[in-house]
C-alpha positions in Angstrom: 108.4 24.1 -100.3 105.3 22.3 -101.7 107.0 20.2 -104.1 108.8 18.5 -101.5 105.8 17.8 -99.4 103.6 16.8 -102.5 106.3 14.1 -103.3 106.4 12.9 -99.9 102.8 12.5 -99.6 102.7 10.9 -103.1 105.4 8.3 -101.8 103.3 7.6 -98.6 100.0 7.1 -100.7 101.7 4.9 -103.2 103.1 2.8 -100.5 99.5 2.6 -98.8 97.8 1.9 -102.0 100.1 -1.1 -102.8 99.8 -2.5 -99.6 96.1 -2.5 -99.5 95.2 -3.2 -103.2 93.8 0.4 -104.1 93.9 1.5 -107.6 94.4 5.3 -107.8 92.7 6.6 -111.1 92.1 10.1 -111.6 88.8 10.2 -109.9 90.2 8.7 -106.7 92.1 11.8 -105.9 88.9 13.9 -105.9 86.8 11.4 -104.2 89.5 10.8 -101.5 89.5 14.5 -101.0 85.6 14.4 -100.5 85.8 11.7 -98.3 88.4 13.5 -96.2 86.1 16.7 -96.0 83.4 14.6 -94.7 85.6 13.2 -91.9 86.9 16.6 -90.9 83.3 17.8 -90.6 82.4 14.9 -88.4 85.3 15.6 -86.2 84.3 19.3 -86.2 80.7 18.7 -85.4 81.8 16.3 -82.3 84.1 19.1 -81.2 81.5 21.8 -81.3 78.5 19.8 -79.9 76.7 19.0 -82.9 77.2 15.3 -82.9 77.6 12.6 -80.4 81.0 12.7 -78.8 81.2 8.9 -78.2 83.0 9.3 -75.0 85.9 11.3 -76.3 87.4 14.1 -74.4 87.8 17.6 -75.6 91.5 17.0 -76.0 90.9 13.9 -78.1 88.3 15.5 -80.2 90.8 18.3 -81.1 93.3 15.7 -81.9 90.8 14.0 -84.0 90.3 17.4 -85.7 94.0 18.1 -86.3 94.3 14.4 -87.8 91.3 14.9 -90.1 92.9 18.3 -91.0 96.4 16.7 -91.7 94.3 14.1 -93.9 92.7 16.7 -95.7 95.7 18.7 -96.5 97.7 15.6 -97.6 94.8 14.8 -100.2 94.8 18.3 -101.5 98.4 18.1 -102.1 98.0 14.5 -103.8 95.4 15.9 -106.1 97.7 18.9 -107.0 100.8 16.7 -107.3 98.8 14.2 -109.7 97.6 17.3 -111.7 101.0 18.8 -111.8 99.6 22.0 -110.2 102.1 24.8 -109.1 100.5 25.5 -105.7 103.1 28.0 -104.6 102.3 30.2 -107.6 98.6 29.9 -107.3 99.1 31.0 -103.5 101.1 33.9 -104.7 98.3 34.6 -107.1 95.2 34.1 -105.1 96.6 34.9 -101.4 99.2 37.5 -102.5 102.1 36.2 -100.5 105.1 33.7 -101.2 104.8 30.6 -99.0 108.4 29.9 -99.0 109.4 33.5 -97.7 109.3 34.2 -93.9 
């Protein structure tokens, strides 16, 4: 389940990096993850009235939060892919369920 998603995020990230001249060294994965946490926090702060809304409607702010959550998920999976981590196995150990089973 996660292996395919990680591969697809990696392909998209490689393409984006090549198109924009970005060098993805080992630190890049963690630094991008931190950047995305900040962007998600900013979206959350706007949605919950802790930051300027900049003319955005509640629906737009919810979409912003969803978009930043997707970015964060993507970068978590990129970090896992780069480091060869078994996310499904880790979920089974830590959360005590198998993600690929309904």
